[in-house]
C-alpha positions as CSV (number, residue, x, y, z in Angstrom):
1,M,0.0,0.0,0.0
2,E,1.5,3.3,-1.1
3,A,-1.2,5.7,-0.3
4,V,-4.6,6.2,1.4
5,L,-7.1,8.8,0.2
6,F,-9.7,10.1,2.6
7,D,-13.0,11.9,1.9
8,V,-13.4,14.8,4.3
9,A,-17.0,15.5,5.4
10,G,-18.4,12.3,6.9
11,T,-15.0,10.5,7.0
12,L,-12.3,12.7,8.6
13,A,-14.7,15.2,10.2
14,L,-18.3,16.3,10.3
15,P,-20.0,19.7,10.6
16,E,-21.0,20.5,14.1
17,D,-24.3,19.2,15.6
18,R,-27.2,20.8,13.9
19,D,-28.6,22.4,17.0
20,A,-25.2,24.0,17.8
21,W,-25.0,25.1,14.2
22,L,-28.2,27.0,14.3
23,A,-27.5,28.4,17.8
24,A,-24.1,29.7,16.7
25,A,-25.3,31.3,13.5
26,A,-28.2,32.9,15.3
27,A,-25.8,34.4,17.9
28,D,-23.7,35.7,15.0
29,V,-26.6,37.8,13.7
30,G,-27.9,38.7,17.1
31,V,-31.2,36.9,17.0
32,A,-32.8,35.2,20.0
33,L,-34.3,31.8,19.1
34,D,-37.3,30.2,20.6
35,A,-35.9,27.4,22.7
36,D,-38.9,25.2,22.1
37,A,-39.0,25.7,18.4
38,S,-35.2,25.8,17.5
39,P,-34.7,22.0,17.4
40,A,-37.4,21.6,14.8
41,L,-36.0,24.6,12.8
42,A,-32.5,23.0,12.9
43,A,-33.9,19.7,11.6
44,E,-35.8,21.5,8.9
45,L,-32.7,23.4,7.8
46,E,-30.6,20.2,7.7
47,A,-33.3,18.4,5.6
48,A,-33.5,21.4,3.3
49,G,-29.9,21.1,2.3
50,R,-27.3,21.9,5.0
51,P,-23.7,22.3,3.7
52,G,-21.7,19.2,4.3
53,P,-22.2,15.6,3.3
54,W,-26.0,16.1,2.8
55,S,-28.0,16.9,-0.4
56,A,-30.8,19.4,-0.8
57,A,-34.3,18.0,-0.8
58,T,-35.5,20.6,-3.2
59,V,-33.5,23.2,-5.1
60,P,-35.2,26.5,-6.0
61,A,-35.1,27.2,-9.7
62,A,-33.4,30.6,-9.0
63,V,-30.3,28.8,-7.6
64,A,-30.5,25.5,-9.4
65,E,-27.6,26.4,-11.7
66,A,-25.4,27.6,-8.8
67,Y,-26.3,24.5,-6.7
68,A,-25.4,22.2,-9.6
69,A,-22.0,23.8,-9.9
70,R,-21.4,24.2,-6.1
71,D,-18.4,21.9,-6.0
72,L,-16.6,23.5,-8.9
73,D,-16.8,27.2,-8.0
74,P,-16.7,29.1,-4.7
75,A,-19.3,31.7,-5.8
76,S,-21.7,29.0,-6.9
77,H,-21.1,27.1,-3.6
78,R,-22.2,30.0,-1.6
79,A,-25.1,31.1,-3.8
80,G,-26.4,27.5,-4.1
81,F,-26.3,26.7,-0.4
82,V,-27.6,30.1,0.8
83,G,-30.4,29.9,-1.7
84,V,-31.4,26.4,-0.4
85,L,-31.2,27.5,3.2
86,A,-33.3,30.5,2.5
87,T,-36.2,28.3,1.4
88,V,-36.9,27.7,5.2
89,A,-38.8,30.4,7.1
90,L,-36.1,32.1,9.2
91,P,-36.4,34.6,12.0
92,H,-33.7,37.0,10.5
93,P,-32.9,38.0,6.9
94,R,-29.1,37.3,7.4
95,L,-29.5,33.9,9.1
96,A,-29.1,31.9,5.9
97,E,-25.8,33.6,5.1
98,A,-24.7,33.1,8.7
99,L,-25.5,29.4,8.6
100,Y,-23.5,29.1,5.5
101,E,-20.5,30.9,7.0
102,R,-20.2,28.2,9.7
103,I,-19.1,25.7,7.1
104,L,-16.1,27.9,6.3
105,V,-14.4,28.0,9.7
106,P,-12.9,25.2,11.9
107,R,-15.3,26.0,14.8
108,G,-18.1,24.8,12.6
109,W,-16.6,21.3,12.4
110,T,-15.7,18.4,14.6
111,A,-12.9,16.0,13.7
112,Y,-13.6,12.4,14.3
113,P,-11.4,11.5,17.3
114,D,-9.7,8.6,15.5
115,A,-8.8,10.7,12.4
116,A,-5.5,12.3,13.6
117,P,-4.2,9.1,15.2
118,V,-4.8,7.1,12.1
119,L,-3.3,9.7,9.8
120,R,-0.3,9.9,12.1
121,E,0.2,6.1,12.2
122,L,-0.1,5.9,8.4
123,R,2.7,8.4,8.0
124,A,4.8,6.5,10.6
125,R,4.3,3.4,8.4
126,G,5.5,5.3,5.3
127,V,2.0,5.3,3.7
128,R,1.2,8.7,2.1
129,T,-2.2,10.3,2.6
130,A,-4.4,12.8,0.9
131,A,-7.8,14.4,1.6
132,V,-10.0,14.2,-1.5
133,S,-13.2,16.3,-1.3
134,N,-16.1,17.5,-3.4
135,I,-16.1,21.1,-2.2
136,G,-16.4,24.6,-3.5
137,F,-14.0,26.4,-1.1
138,D,-10.5,25.8,0.4
139,A,-10.8,23.2,3.1
140,R,-7.2,23.5,4.2
141,P,-7.9,26.1,6.9
142,I,-10.6,23.7,8.3
143,L,-8.2,20.8,8.2
144,A,-5.5,22.9,9.8
145,G,-7.8,24.1,12.6
146,L,-8.9,20.5,13.3
147,G,-5.3,19.4,13.6
148,L,-5.5,17.2,10.5
149,L,-3.6,19.1,7.8
150,E,-0.2,18.5,9.4
151,H,-0.7,14.7,9.0
152,L,-1.7,14.9,5.3
153,D,0.7,14.8,2.3
154,A,-1.8,16.4,-0.1
155,V,-5.3,18.0,-0.3
156,V,-7.2,17.5,-3.5
157,L,-10.3,19.6,-3.9
158,S,-12.9,19.4,-6.7
159,Y,-13.1,23.1,-7.4
160,E,-9.3,23.3,-7.8
161,V,-8.9,20.3,-10.2
162,G,-12.1,20.9,-12.1
163,A,-13.6,17.4,-11.5
164,T,-15.9,16.0,-8.8
165,K,-16.2,12.5,-7.4
166,P,-17.1,10.0,-8.7
167,S,-15.2,11.1,-11.8
168,P,-12.0,9.1,-12.1
169,E,-10.2,12.4,-12.9
170,I,-10.2,13.6,-9.3
171,F,-8.8,10.3,-8.1
172,R,-6.2,10.3,-10.8
173,A,-5.2,13.8,-9.6
174,A,-5.0,12.6,-6.0
175,C,-2.8,9.7,-6.8
176,A,-0.5,12.0,-8.8
177,A,-0.4,14.4,-5.9
178,V,1.1,11.8,-3.6
179,G,3.0,9.9,-6.3
180,A,1.1,6.7,-5.8
181,D,0.1,3.9,-8.2
182,P,-3.7,3.7,-8.2
183,A,-3.4,-0.1,-7.9
184,A,-1.5,0.5,-4.6
185,T,-4.0,3.1,-3.3
186,L,-7.0,2.8,-0.9
187,M,-9.9,5.3,-0.9
188,V,-11.8,5.7,2.4
189,G,-15.2,7.4,2.3
190,D,-18.8,7.2,3.3
191,N,-20.7,7.7,0.0
192,A,-21.3,4.5,-2.1
193,V,-21.4,6.5,-5.3
194,D,-19.0,9.4,-5.0
195,D,-16.2,7.6,-3.2
196,T,-16.1,4.5,-5.4
197,G,-15.2,6.4,-8.6
198,G,-11.6,5.4,-8.3
199,L,-12.5,1.7,-8.8
200,A,-12.2,2.5,-12.6
201,L,-8.5,3.2,-12.0
202,G,-7.9,0.2,-9.7
203,I,-8.2,2.0,-6.5
204,R,-9.6,-0.1,-3.7
205,T,-12.4,1.4,-1.6
206,L,-13.4,1.2,2.0
207,L,-16.8,2.6,2.9
208,L,-17.5,3.6,6.5
209,P,-21.1,4.8,7.1
210,M,-21.2,8.3,8.6
211,S,-20.9,8.4,12.4
212,P,-22.3,11.1,14.6
213,A,-20.0,14.1,15.1
214,G,-17.5,13.6,17.9
215,E,-17.8,9.8,18.0
216,P,-15.0,7.4,16.9
217,H,-15.6,6.6,13.2
218,G,-13.9,3.2,12.9
219,L,-10.9,4.5,11.0
220,D,-8.7,2.0,12.7
221,A,-9.9,-0.4,10.0
222,V,-7.7,1.4,7.6
223,L,-4.6,0.3,9.5
224,A,-5.4,-3.3,9.0
225,L,-5.6,-2.7,5.2
226,A,-2.5,-0.5,5.0
227,P,0.6,-2.3,6.4
228,A,3.9,-0.5,6.2
229,G,4.5,0.8,2.7
230,R,7.4,2.5,1.0
231,A,9.5,4.9,3.0
232,A,7.8,8.3,3.4
233,T,9.4,11.2,1.6
234,S,9.3,14.9,2.4
């Protein structure tokens, strides 16, 4: 095994608990939420299309083009998600924007507790690692703030390479970024469609269903599949 590729949202980390997400965004715009009604509002917002490893239930025609291009362009990412969140009746006109802003900062995320230890151990074994994500903004500050970036050899983002999972192109770019043969590479993710696109290149895939934020995610399973590889290089 030369390299392991990791999905980000739902594999290495997860956006914060939805109730905390809503409460933090509301505080950012100075709105007081009804304590009895806020859990239902948070659930409605998540179902509508919260940024992260979720998909929108219904996309308004006005932002359909932006939403479709969300993982290829930062402006489309913002417009698409803010437009989807704004379909929910909100108590403040700037709340949809504030909810979106939470996805851009480390405090809006929680790393799985086994993510950093597994990445660290892979490096110790000489196995190179990369984060591979369908995303429309730079996730490096998020990964850095969560203490994960320092353990990764590369970060491959869809909007930077112009291809989204499950296209083999993004997996090919990831293997090139870490100098690995696809046939000696493992992809770890949670989405049975997006994260299996590398199979066309010979990349083996491990799917771990999404765990709740803050709980161990079972990433130790990767270590059993990735024994010591070639010597790590700087």
